[in-house]
VEXDREN-2710 file (C-alpha; in Angstrom, 1 decimal):
% VEXDREN-2710
k/r/px/py/pz
1/MET/-0.1/-0.1/0.0
2/ASN/2.8/2.5/0.7
3/ARG/4.4/1.7/-2.4
4/ILE/1.2/2.5/-4.6
5/GLY/1.0/5.7/-2.5
6/PHE/4.7/6.6/-3.3
7/TRP/4.3/6.0/-6.9
8/ILE/1.1/8.2/-6.9
9/SER/2.8/10.8/-5.2
10/SER/5.8/10.4/-7.6
11/ILE/3.6/10.8/-10.6
12/VAL/1.7/13.8/-9.2
13/ILE/5.0/15.6/-8.3
14/GLY/6.4/14.6/-11.8
15/LEU/3.4/16.3/-13.7
16/ALA/3.5/19.2/-11.5
17/LEU/7.2/19.6/-12.4
18/PHE/6.7/19.0/-16.1
19/SER/3.7/21.6/-16.0
20/SER/6.1/24.1/-14.7
21/MET/8.5/23.4/-17.6
22/VAL/6.3/23.6/-20.3
23/PHE/4.8/26.9/-21.8
24/VAL/2.8/27.9/-24.7
25/VAL/3.7/31.1/-26.9
26/ASP/0.5/32.6/-28.7
27/GLN/0.8/33.9/-32.3
28/ARG/0.1/37.5/-30.9
29/GLN/2.7/37.3/-28.2
30/PHE/6.6/37.2/-27.6
31/GLY/7.8/34.7/-25.0
32/VAL/10.5/35.9/-22.8
33/VAL/12.3/33.5/-20.7
34/TYR/14.2/34.9/-17.3
35/ALA/17.0/33.0/-15.7
36/LEU/17.6/34.2/-12.3
37/GLY/16.2/37.8/-13.3
38/GLN/18.2/38.0/-16.6
39/ILE/16.7/37.4/-20.1
40/LYS/17.7/34.1/-21.3
41/GLU/15.7/33.6/-24.6
42/VAL/13.0/35.4/-26.5
43/ILE/10.8/33.0/-28.4
44/THR/9.1/34.9/-31.4
45/GLU/7.3/32.0/-33.0
46/PRO/4.1/30.4/-31.7
47/GLY/4.1/27.2/-30.1
48/LEU/4.8/24.7/-27.4
49/ASN/8.2/25.4/-25.5
50/LEU/10.1/24.0/-22.6
51/LYS/12.2/25.8/-19.6
52/LEU/13.7/25.0/-16.4
53/PRO/11.2/24.9/-13.5
54/PRO/11.1/28.0/-11.2
55/PRO/12.8/29.6/-9.5
56/LEU/15.4/28.7/-12.2
57/GLN/13.6/30.0/-15.1
58/ASN/10.7/32.0/-15.5
59/VAL/8.6/33.4/-18.7
60/SER/6.3/36.5/-19.6
61/TYR/4.7/37.5/-22.3
62/ILE/4.7/40.9/-24.4
63/ASP/2.0/41.9/-27.3
64/LYS/3.5/41.8/-30.5
65/ARG/0.3/43.3/-32.4
66/LEU/-0.2/46.6/-33.5
67/LEU/-1.1/48.7/-30.8
68/THR/-3.1/51.9/-30.4
69/LEU/-2.1/54.9/-27.9
70/ASP/-5.0/57.7/-27.8
71/SER/-4.0/61.3/-26.3
72/PRO/-5.1/60.9/-22.7
73/ASP/-5.5/64.2/-21.8
74/THR/-7.0/67.6/-23.1
75/GLU/-4.5/70.1/-21.9
76/PRO/-4.2/72.8/-24.5
77/MET/-1.1/73.8/-26.5
78/LEU/-0.2/77.4/-27.7
79/THR/0.1/78.0/-31.6
80/ALA/2.3/80.6/-33.3
81/GLU/0.2/83.4/-32.5
82/LYS/-0.4/82.3/-28.8
83/GLN/-4.0/80.7/-29.3
84/ARG/-4.7/78.0/-27.1
85/VAL/-6.1/75.0/-29.0
86/VAL/-7.0/71.3/-27.7
87/ILE/-5.5/68.5/-29.9
88/ASP/-6.7/64.9/-29.8
89/TRP/-4.5/62.3/-31.6
90/TYR/-3.5/58.8/-31.9
91/VAL/-0.6/56.8/-32.3
92/ARG/-0.2/53.2/-33.9
93/TRP/2.8/51.3/-32.6
94/ARG/4.2/47.9/-31.9
95/ILE/7.0/46.2/-30.1
96/THR/9.7/44.9/-32.5
97/ASP/12.8/44.0/-30.4
98/PRO/11.4/42.6/-27.0
99/VAL/15.0/42.6/-25.3
100/ALA/15.7/46.4/-26.1
101/TYR/12.1/47.4/-25.1
102/ILE/12.6/45.3/-21.7
103/ARG/16.0/47.1/-21.0
104/ASN/15.0/50.5/-21.6
105/VAL/11.4/50.9/-21.4
106/GLY/9.8/48.5/-19.2
107/LEU/8.1/45.0/-18.7
108/ASP/4.8/45.4/-20.2
109/GLU/2.9/47.4/-22.8
110/LYS/1.5/50.1/-20.5
111/ALA/5.2/51.1/-19.7
112/GLY/5.8/51.8/-23.1
113/ALA/2.3/53.7/-23.6
114/ASN/3.0/56.0/-20.8
115/GLN/6.7/57.1/-22.3
116/LEU/5.5/57.2/-25.6
117/ASN/2.5/59.5/-24.6
118/ARG/5.1/62.1/-23.4
119/VAL/7.2/61.9/-26.3
120/VAL/4.3/62.2/-28.8
121/ARG/2.9/65.2/-26.7
122/ASN/6.1/67.0/-26.4
123/ALA/6.6/66.7/-30.4
124/PHE/2.9/68.0/-31.1
125/GLN/3.7/70.8/-28.6
126/GLU/7.0/71.8/-30.5
127/GLU/5.4/71.5/-34.0
128/ILE/2.1/73.3/-33.0
129/ASN/4.2/76.2/-31.7
130/LYS/5.6/76.8/-35.4
131/ARG/2.4/77.0/-37.0
132/THR/-1.0/79.0/-36.9
133/VAL/-4.4/77.9/-36.4
134/ARG/-5.2/78.2/-39.8
135/GLU/-2.2/76.2/-40.9
136/LEU/-3.3/73.6/-38.4
137/LEU/-6.6/73.4/-39.9
138/SER/-5.3/73.5/-43.4
139/GLU/-3.5/71.1/-45.6
140/GLN/-0.5/71.5/-43.6
141/ARG/-1.8/69.4/-41.1
142/GLU/-0.5/66.4/-43.0
143/ALA/3.0/67.6/-42.7
144/LEU/2.6/68.6/-39.3
145/MET/1.6/64.8/-38.5
146/ALA/4.7/63.8/-40.8
147/ASP/7.1/66.0/-38.6
148/VAL/5.9/64.5/-35.4
149/LYS/6.1/61.2/-36.6
150/ARG/9.8/61.9/-37.7
151/GLU/10.5/63.5/-34.2
152/VAL/8.9/60.6/-32.5
153/LEU/10.9/57.9/-34.3
154/ASP/14.3/59.8/-33.9
155/LYS/13.5/59.8/-30.1
156/VAL/12.6/55.8/-29.9
157/ARG/15.6/55.1/-32.2
158/GLY/18.2/57.2/-30.2
159/ASP/21.2/56.0/-28.3
160/LYS/19.0/53.9/-26.2
161/PRO/16.6/52.2/-28.8
162/TRP/13.3/51.6/-27.2
163/GLY/12.8/48.4/-29.3
164/VAL/9.5/49.8/-30.8
165/ASP/8.2/51.1/-34.2
166/VAL/5.9/54.0/-34.6
167/VAL/3.6/53.1/-37.7
168/ASP/1.3/56.1/-37.9
169/VAL/0.5/59.5/-35.9
170/ARG/-2.9/61.0/-36.6
171/ILE/-4.8/64.3/-35.4
172/THR/-8.4/63.5/-34.6
173/ARG/-9.6/66.8/-33.5
174/ALA/-8.1/70.2/-33.4
175/ASP/-10.4/72.9/-31.3
176/TYR/-10.1/75.9/-29.3
177/VAL/-10.3/75.6/-25.5
178/ASP/-14.1/75.9/-24.1
179/ALA/-13.7/79.6/-23.2
180/ILE/-12.6/80.6/-26.7
181/THR/-15.1/78.2/-28.3
182/GLU/-17.9/79.7/-26.5
183/SER/-16.8/83.1/-27.3
184/VAL/-16.5/82.2/-31.3
185/TYR/-19.8/80.6/-31.1
186/ARG/-21.5/83.8/-29.7
187/ARG/-19.6/85.8/-32.3
188/MET/-20.9/83.6/-35.0
189/GLU/-24.2/83.8/-33.7
190/ALA/-24.2/87.5/-33.6
191/GLU/-23.1/87.5/-37.3
192/ARG/-25.7/85.0/-38.5
193/LYS/-28.4/87.2/-37.0
194/ARG/-27.3/90.3/-38.5
195/VAL/-27.3/88.5/-41.8
196/ALA/-30.5/87.1/-41.1
197/ASN/-32.0/90.3/-40.2
198/GLU/-30.6/92.2/-43.4
199/LEU/-32.0/89.4/-45.7
200/ARG/-35.3/89.7/-43.7
201/SER/-35.5/93.4/-44.3
202/THR/-34.4/93.2/-48.0
203/GLY/-36.9/90.4/-48.4
204/GLY/-39.6/92.7/-46.9
205/ALA/-38.8/95.6/-49.0
206/GLU/-38.9/93.6/-52.0
207/GLY/-42.2/91.9/-51.4
208/GLU/-43.7/95.3/-50.7
209/LYS/-42.3/96.5/-54.0
210/ILE/-43.7/93.3/-55.9
211/ARG/-47.0/93.5/-54.2
212/ALA/-47.4/97.3/-55.0
213/ASP/-46.4/96.5/-58.7
214/ALA/-49.0/93.5/-58.7
215/ASP/-51.6/95.8/-57.5
216/ARG/-50.9/98.5/-60.0
217/GLN/-51.0/96.0/-62.9
218/ARG/-54.1/94.6/-61.4
219/GLU/-55.6/98.1/-61.5
220/VAL/-54.6/98.7/-65.0
221/THR/-55.8/95.4/-66.2
222/ILE/-59.3/96.0/-64.8
223/ALA/-59.4/99.4/-66.3
224/ASN/-58.4/98.0/-69.5
225/ALA/-60.7/95.2/-69.2
226/TYR/-63.5/97.8/-68.4
227/ARG/-63.2/99.9/-71.1
228/GLU/-62.8/97.0/-73.6
229/ALA/-66.2/95.6/-72.1
230/GLN/-67.9/99.1/-72.4
231/LYS/-66.7/99.4/-76.0
232/ILE/-67.9/96.0/-76.7
233/LYS/-71.3/96.6/-74.8
234/GLY/-71.9/99.6/-76.6
235/ALA/-70.9/98.4/-80.1
236/GLY/-73.4/95.5/-79.1
237/ASP/-76.3/98.0/-78.1
238/ALA/-75.7/99.9/-81.4
239/GLN/-76.1/96.9/-83.3
240/ALA/-79.0/95.4/-81.3
241/ALA/-80.9/98.9/-82.0
242/ARG/-80.0/98.8/-85.8
243/ILE/-81.7/95.3/-85.9
244/TYR/-84.5/96.1/-83.8
245/ALA/-85.1/99.2/-85.8
246/GLU/-84.8/97.4/-89.1
247/ALA/-87.1/94.6/-87.7
248/PHE/-89.7/96.9/-86.2
249/GLY/-89.6/99.4/-89.2
250/LYS/-91.0/96.7/-91.4
251/ASP/-94.4/96.3/-89.3
252/PRO/-94.8/99.2/-87.1
253/GLN/-98.2/97.6/-85.7
254/PHE/-96.3/94.5/-84.7
255/ALA/-93.5/96.6/-83.1
256/GLN/-96.0/98.3/-80.8
257/PHE/-97.8/95.1/-80.0
258/TYR/-94.1/93.6/-79.0
259/ARG/-93.4/96.6/-76.9
260/SER/-96.6/96.3/-75.1
261/LEU/-96.2/92.7/-74.1
262/ASP/-92.6/93.6/-72.9
263/ALA/-94.3/96.4/-71.0
264/TYR/-97.0/93.8/-69.3
265/LYS/-94.3/91.4/-68.6
266/ALA/-92.2/93.9/-66.6
267/THR/-95.2/95.2/-64.8
268/PHE/-96.9/92.2/-63.7
269/SER/-93.8/90.1/-62.7
270/LYS/-95.3/89.1/-59.5
271/LYS/-98.9/87.7/-59.1
272/SER/-99.4/90.3/-56.2
273/ASP/-98.6/93.2/-58.3
274/VAL/-101.6/95.8/-58.3
275/MET/-102.0/98.5/-60.7
276/LEU/-104.9/101.3/-60.5
277/LEU/-105.7/102.5/-63.9
278/ASP/-108.4/103.7/-66.1
279/PRO/-108.8/101.4/-68.9
280/GLY/-110.9/103.8/-70.9
281/ALA/-108.6/106.7/-70.4
282/SER/-105.3/104.8/-70.5
283/GLU/-103.5/103.6/-73.7
284/PHE/-101.8/101.1/-71.4
285/PHE/-104.5/98.5/-71.8
286/LYS/-105.1/99.0/-75.4
287/VAL/-103.8/95.7/-76.7
288/MET/-105.8/93.8/-74.0
289/LYS/-109.1/95.2/-75.3
290/GLY/-108.6/93.4/-78.5
291/SER/-110.0/96.4/-80.6
292/SER/-106.6/97.2/-81.9
293/ALA/-104.8/93.9/-81.9
294/PRO/-102.2/94.0/-84.8
295/ALA/-103.5/92.4/-87.9
296/THR/-101.4/90.1/-89.8
297/SER/-99.8/91.4/-92.9
298/LYS/-100.0/89.3/-96.0
299/LYS/-97.5/89.6/-98.8
END
Protein backbone atom coordinates (compact mmCIF):
# COMPACT_ATOMS: atom_id res chain seq x y z
CA MET A 1 0.00 0.00 0.00
CA ASN A 2 2.89 2.35 0.84
CA ARG A 3 4.46 1.53 -2.50
CA ILE A 4 1.27 2.53 -4.40
CA GLY A 5 1.09 5.79 -2.50
CA PHE A 6 4.73 6.45 -3.26
CA TRP A 7 4.20 5.94 -7.00
CA ILE A 8 1.08 8.11 -7.04
CA SER A 9 2.92 10.85 -5.20
CA SER A 10 5.85 10.57 -7.57
CA ILE A 11 3.58 10.81 -10.61
CA VAL A 12 1.80 13.86 -9.21
CA ILE A 13 5.08 15.59 -8.43
CA GLY A 14 6.42 14.69 -11.86
CA LEU A 15 3.35 16.12 -13.60
CA ALA A 16 3.54 19.30 -11.57
CA LEU A 17 7.22 19.65 -12.38
CA PHE A 18 6.61 19.00 -16.07
CA SER A 19 3.74 21.50 -16.22
CA SER A 20 6.02 24.17 -14.69
CA MET A 21 8.56 23.48 -17.45
CA VAL A 22 6.09 23.69 -20.35
CA PHE A 23 4.66 26.95 -21.70
CA VAL A 24 2.82 27.98 -24.81
CA VAL A 25 3.58 31.09 -26.83
CA ASP A 26 0.58 32.56 -28.66
CA GLN A 27 1.00 33.89 -32.20
CA ARG A 28 0.06 37.35 -30.90
CA GLN A 29 2.84 37.42 -28.28
CA PHE A 30 6.55 37.29 -27.64
CA GLY A 31 7.68 34.79 -24.98
CA VAL A 32 10.55 36.09 -22.82
CA VAL A 33 12.38 33.51 -20.69
CA TYR A 34 14.22 34.82 -17.62
CA ALA A 35 16.99 32.94 -15.80
CA LEU A 36 17.58 34.32 -12.31
CA GLY A 37 16.27 37.76 -13.38
CA GLN A 38 18.26 37.92 -16.62
CA ILE A 39 16.78 37.54 -20.12
CA LYS A 40 17.75 34.08 -21.27
CA GLU A 41 15.78 33.73 -24.49
CA VAL A 42 13.11 35.48 -26.56
CA ILE A 43 10.69 33.21 -28.40
CA THR A 44 9.06 34.87 -31.41
CA GLU A 45 7.39 31.85 -33.02
CA PRO A 46 4.14 30.40 -31.63
CA GLY A 47 4.10 26.90 -30.20
CA LEU A 48 4.91 24.66 -27.23
CA ASN A 49 8.23 25.33 -25.49
CA LEU A 50 10.27 24.02 -22.53
CA LYS A 51 12.18 25.80 -19.79
CA LEU A 52 13.67 25.01 -16.41
CA PRO A 53 11.25 24.96 -13.48
CA PRO A 54 10.92 28.05 -11.26
CA PRO A 55 12.77 29.69 -9.67
CA LEU A 56 15.52 28.76 -12.11
CA GLN A 57 13.63 30.11 -15.09
CA ASN A 58 10.42 32.12 -15.53
CA VAL A 59 8.51 33.32 -18.60
CA SER A 60 6.58 36.51 -19.36
CA TYR A 61 4.68 37.62 -22.44
CA ILE A 62 4.72 40.85 -24.45
CA ASP A 63 2.13 41.75 -27.08
CA LYS A 64 3.52 41.79 -30.62
CA ARG A 65 0.34 43.16 -32.25
CA LEU A 66 -0.19 46.68 -33.60
CA LEU A 67 -1.16 48.81 -30.57
CA THR A 68 -3.10 52.08 -30.42
CA LEU A 69 -2.31 54.93 -28.05
CA ASP A 70 -4.99 57.64 -27.75
CA SER A 71 -4.28 61.05 -26.26
CA PRO A 72 -5.19 60.65 -22.56
CA ASP A 73 -5.57 64.35 -21.67
CA THR A 74 -7.02 67.55 -23.11
CA GLU A 75 -4.42 70.04 -21.89
CA PRO A 76 -4.28 72.98 -24.35
CA MET A 77 -1.26 73.81 -26.52
CA LEU A 78 -0.13 77.19 -27.84
CA THR A 79 0.04 77.98 -31.55
CA ALA A 80 2.40 80.43 -33.25
CA GLU A 81 -0.05 83.33 -32.61
CA LYS A 82 -0.40 82.25 -28.94
CA GLN A 83 -3.86 80.76 -29.36
CA ARG A 84 -4.76 77.95 -26.97
CA VAL A 85 -5.99 74.87 -28.83
CA VAL A 86 -6.87 71.35 -27.77
CA ILE A 87 -5.50 68.49 -29.89
CA ASP A 88 -6.80 64.92 -29.87
CA TRP A 89 -4.47 62.42 -31.50
CA TYR A 90 -3.64 58.74 -31.67
CA VAL A 91 -0.51 56.70 -32.42
CA ARG A 92 -0.26 53.23 -33.93
CA TRP A 93 2.84 51.42 -32.65
CA ARG A 94 4.24 47.95 -32.03
CA ILE A 95 7.07 46.26 -30.13
CA THR A 96 9.72 44.94 -32.51
CA ASP A 97 12.64 44.11 -30.19
CA PRO A 98 11.50 42.67 -26.83
CA VAL A 99 15.02 42.67 -25.34
CA ALA A 100 15.65 46.36 -26.06
CA TYR A 101 12.11 47.18 -24.97
CA ILE A 102 12.46 45.45 -21.59
CA ARG A 103 15.90 46.95 -20.92
CA ASN A 104 15.08 50.55 -21.90
CA VAL A 105 11.31 50.92 -21.45
CA GLY A 106 9.61 48.41 -19.17
CA LEU A 107 8.20 44.97 -18.67
CA ASP A 108 4.77 45.49 -20.24
CA GLU A 109 2.91 47.51 -22.88
CA LYS A 110 1.61 50.05 -20.36
CA ALA A 111 5.13 51.27 -19.57
CA GLY A 112 5.80 51.85 -23.27
CA ALA A 113 2.46 53.66 -23.74
CA ASN A 114 3.21 56.04 -20.83
CA GLN A 115 6.64 57.01 -22.15
CA LEU A 116 5.42 57.21 -25.74
CA ASN A 117 2.60 59.53 -24.65
CA ARG A 118 5.10 62.03 -23.23
CA VAL A 119 7.25 61.92 -26.35
CA VAL A 120 4.33 62.36 -28.73
CA ARG A 121 2.85 65.21 -26.72
CA ASN A 122 6.15 67.07 -26.63
CA ALA A 123 6.56 66.59 -30.38
CA PHE A 124 3.05 67.93 -31.02
CA GLN A 125 3.68 70.93 -28.76
CA GLU A 126 6.93 71.74 -30.58
CA GLU A 127 5.36 71.50 -34.04
CA ILE A 128 2.16 73.36 -33.13
CA ASN A 129 4.24 76.22 -31.69
CA LYS A 130 5.60 76.73 -35.22
CA ARG A 131 2.19 76.92 -36.92
CA THR A 132 -0.88 79.14 -36.82
CA VAL A 133 -4.43 77.92 -36.31
CA ARG A 134 -5.15 78.41 -40.02
CA GLU A 135 -2.17 76.25 -40.95
CA LEU A 136 -3.23 73.66 -38.36
CA LEU A 137 -6.65 73.33 -40.01
CA SER A 138 -5.42 73.48 -43.61
CA GLU A 139 -3.57 71.00 -45.80
CA GLN A 140 -0.43 71.59 -43.71
CA ARG A 141 -1.91 69.27 -41.09
CA GLU A 142 -0.48 66.31 -43.02
CA ALA A 143 2.99 67.89 -42.90
CA LEU A 144 2.56 68.48 -39.15
CA MET A 145 1.69 64.83 -38.50
CA ALA A 146 4.63 63.69 -40.65
CA ASP A 147 7.02 65.96 -38.70
CA VAL A 148 5.66 64.65 -35.38
CA LYS A 149 6.12 61.05 -36.51
CA ARG A 150 9.69 61.80 -37.60
CA GLU A 151 10.53 63.38 -34.23
CA VAL A 152 9.02 60.46 -32.32
CA LEU A 153 10.94 57.93 -34.40
CA ASP A 154 14.17 59.86 -33.83
CA LYS A 155 13.51 59.66 -30.09
CA VAL A 156 12.64 55.95 -29.90
CA ARG A 157 15.56 55.03 -32.21
CA GLY A 158 18.13 57.18 -30.37
CA ASP A 159 21.16 56.19 -28.31
CA LYS A 160 19.02 53.78 -26.28
CA PRO A 161 16.54 52.25 -28.73
CA TRP A 162 13.16 51.44 -27.31
CA GLY A 163 12.68 48.39 -29.51
CA VAL A 164 9.41 49.81 -30.88
CA ASP A 165 8.21 51.04 -34.27
CA VAL A 166 5.79 53.96 -34.72
CA VAL A 167 3.58 53.17 -37.69
CA ASP A 168 1.29 56.21 -37.81
CA VAL A 169 0.52 59.47 -36.00
CA ARG A 170 -2.85 61.14 -36.60
CA ILE A 171 -4.78 64.18 -35.35
CA THR A 172 -8.46 63.39 -34.78
CA ARG A 173 -9.59 66.81 -33.51
CA ALA A 174 -8.21 70.33 -33.33
CA ASP A 175 -10.33 72.88 -31.47
CA TYR A 176 -10.13 75.96 -29.31
CA VAL A 177 -10.39 75.65 -25.55
CA ASP A 178 -13.92 75.89 -24.14
CA ALA A 179 -13.71 79.59 -23.22
CA ILE A 180 -12.55 80.62 -26.69
CA THR A 181 -14.99 78.23 -28.36
CA GLU A 182 -17.91 79.81 -26.51
CA SER A 183 -16.75 83.29 -27.55
CA VAL A 184 -16.39 82.18 -31.16
CA TYR A 185 -19.85 80.63 -31.12
CA ARG A 186 -21.38 83.84 -29.73
CA ARG A 187 -19.64 85.91 -32.38
CA MET A 188 -20.77 83.53 -35.11
CA GLU A 189 -24.32 83.60 -33.74
CA ALA A 190 -24.37 87.42 -33.72
CA GLU A 191 -23.04 87.52 -37.27
CA ARG A 192 -25.64 85.02 -38.48
CA LYS A 193 -28.41 87.02 -36.79
CA ARG A 194 -27.20 90.21 -38.44
CA VAL A 195 -27.17 88.56 -41.86
CA ALA A 196 -30.62 87.06 -41.20
CA ASN A 197 -32.04 90.47 -40.24
CA GLU A 198 -30.56 92.03 -43.36
CA LEU A 199 -32.07 89.31 -45.50
CA ARG A 200 -35.45 89.73 -43.80
CA SER A 201 -35.47 93.50 -44.30
CA THR A 202 -34.35 93.16 -47.91
CA GLY A 203 -36.97 90.50 -48.50
CA GLY A 204 -39.67 92.64 -46.88
CA ALA A 205 -38.78 95.61 -49.10
CA GLU A 206 -38.75 93.43 -52.20
CA GLY A 207 -42.10 91.94 -51.13
CA GLU A 208 -43.69 95.38 -50.75
CA LYS A 209 -42.30 96.41 -54.12
CA ILE A 210 -43.68 93.28 -55.78
CA ARG A 211 -47.09 93.70 -54.10
CA ALA A 212 -47.30 97.37 -55.15
CA ASP A 213 -46.40 96.49 -58.72
CA ALA A 214 -48.94 93.66 -58.71
CA ASP A 215 -51.67 96.01 -57.39
CA ARG A 216 -50.84 98.57 -60.07
CA GLN A 217 -50.95 95.93 -62.78
CA ARG A 218 -54.26 94.66 -61.41
CA GLU A 219 -55.81 98.15 -61.50
CA VAL A 220 -54.52 98.75 -65.03
CA THR A 221 -55.79 95.36 -66.18
CA ILE A 222 -59.24 95.95 -64.63
CA ALA A 223 -59.46 99.43 -66.17
CA ASN A 224 -58.47 98.14 -69.59
CA ALA A 225 -60.92 95.27 -69.30
CA TYR A 226 -63.73 97.62 -68.23
CA ARG A 227 -62.97 99.95 -71.13
CA GLU A 228 -62.97 97.07 -73.61
CA ALA A 229 -66.20 95.71 -72.08
CA GLN A 230 -67.90 99.10 -72.41
CA LYS A 231 -66.76 99.41 -76.00
CA ILE A 232 -68.05 95.92 -76.80
CA LYS A 233 -71.31 96.59 -74.91
CA GLY A 234 -71.79 99.88 -76.74
CA ALA A 235 -71.14 98.23 -80.07
CA GLY A 236 -73.57 95.45 -79.15
CA ASP A 237 -76.26 97.90 -78.07
CA ALA A 238 -75.85 99.86 -81.27
CA GLN A 239 -76.04 96.68 -83.31
CA ALA A 240 -79.13 95.56 -81.37
CA ALA A 241 -80.81 98.93 -81.82
CA ARG A 242 -80.11 98.83 -85.52
CA ILE A 243 -81.54 95.33 -85.82
CA TYR A 244 -84.58 96.29 -83.76
CA ALA A 245 -85.13 99.40 -85.89
CA GLU A 246 -84.88 97.43 -89.10
CA ALA A 247 -87.21 94.70 -87.79
CA PHE A 248 -89.81 97.06 -86.31
CA GLY A 249 -89.69 99.37 -89.30
CA LYS A 250 -91.06 96.63 -91.51
CA ASP A 251 -94.25 96.29 -89.37
CA PRO A 252 -94.89 99.21 -86.95
CA GLN A 253 -98.09 97.69 -85.56
CA PHE A 254 -96.29 94.45 -84.61
CA ALA A 255 -93.54 96.49 -83.06
CA GLN A 256 -96.06 98.37 -80.94
CA PHE A 257 -97.70 95.06 -79.95
CA TYR A 258 -94.31 93.51 -79.02
CA ARG A 259 -93.34 96.49 -76.92
CA SER A 260 -96.68 96.37 -75.13
CA LEU A 261 -96.14 92.72 -74.28
CA ASP A 262 -92.70 93.56 -72.88
CA ALA A 263 -94.26 96.31 -70.80
CA TYR A 264 -96.91 93.93 -69.44
CA LYS A 265 -94.28 91.35 -68.65
CA ALA A 266 -92.17 93.87 -66.76
CA THR A 267 -95.17 95.34 -64.94
CA PHE A 268 -96.87 92.12 -63.86
CA SER A 269 -93.79 90.11 -62.92
CA LYS A 270 -95.36 88.96 -59.62
CA LYS A 271 -98.82 87.71 -58.77
CA SER A 272 -99.09 90.25 -55.97
CA ASP A 273 -98.49 93.26 -58.23
CA VAL A 274 -101.51 95.68 -58.32
CA MET A 275 -102.04 98.72 -60.57
CA LEU A 276 -104.95 101.21 -60.47
CA LEU A 277 -105.56 102.59 -63.96
CA ASP A 278 -108.60 103.72 -65.97
CA PRO A 279 -108.79 101.28 -68.87
CA GLY A 280 -110.87 103.75 -70.88
CA ALA A 281 -108.57 106.71 -70.46
CA SER A 282 -105.24 104.85 -70.60
CA GLU A 283 -103.44 103.56 -73.67
CA PHE A 284 -101.63 100.98 -71.53
CA PHE A 285 -104.38 98.32 -71.81
CA LYS A 286 -105.21 99.05 -75.40
CA VAL A 287 -103.80 95.73 -76.58
CA MET A 288 -105.84 93.82 -74.00
CA LYS A 289 -109.06 95.35 -75.29
CA GLY A 290 -108.60 93.47 -78.52
CA SER A 291 -109.87 96.29 -80.68
CA SER A 292 -106.41 97.38 -81.71
CA ALA A 293 -104.85 93.94 -82.12
CA PRO A 294 -102.31 94.02 -84.89
CA ALA A 295 -103.42 92.56 -88.16
CA THR A 296 -101.22 90.07 -89.83
CA SER A 297 -99.97 91.47 -93.06
CA LYS A 298 -100.07 89.32 -96.10
CA LYS A 299 -97.67 89.55 -98.87
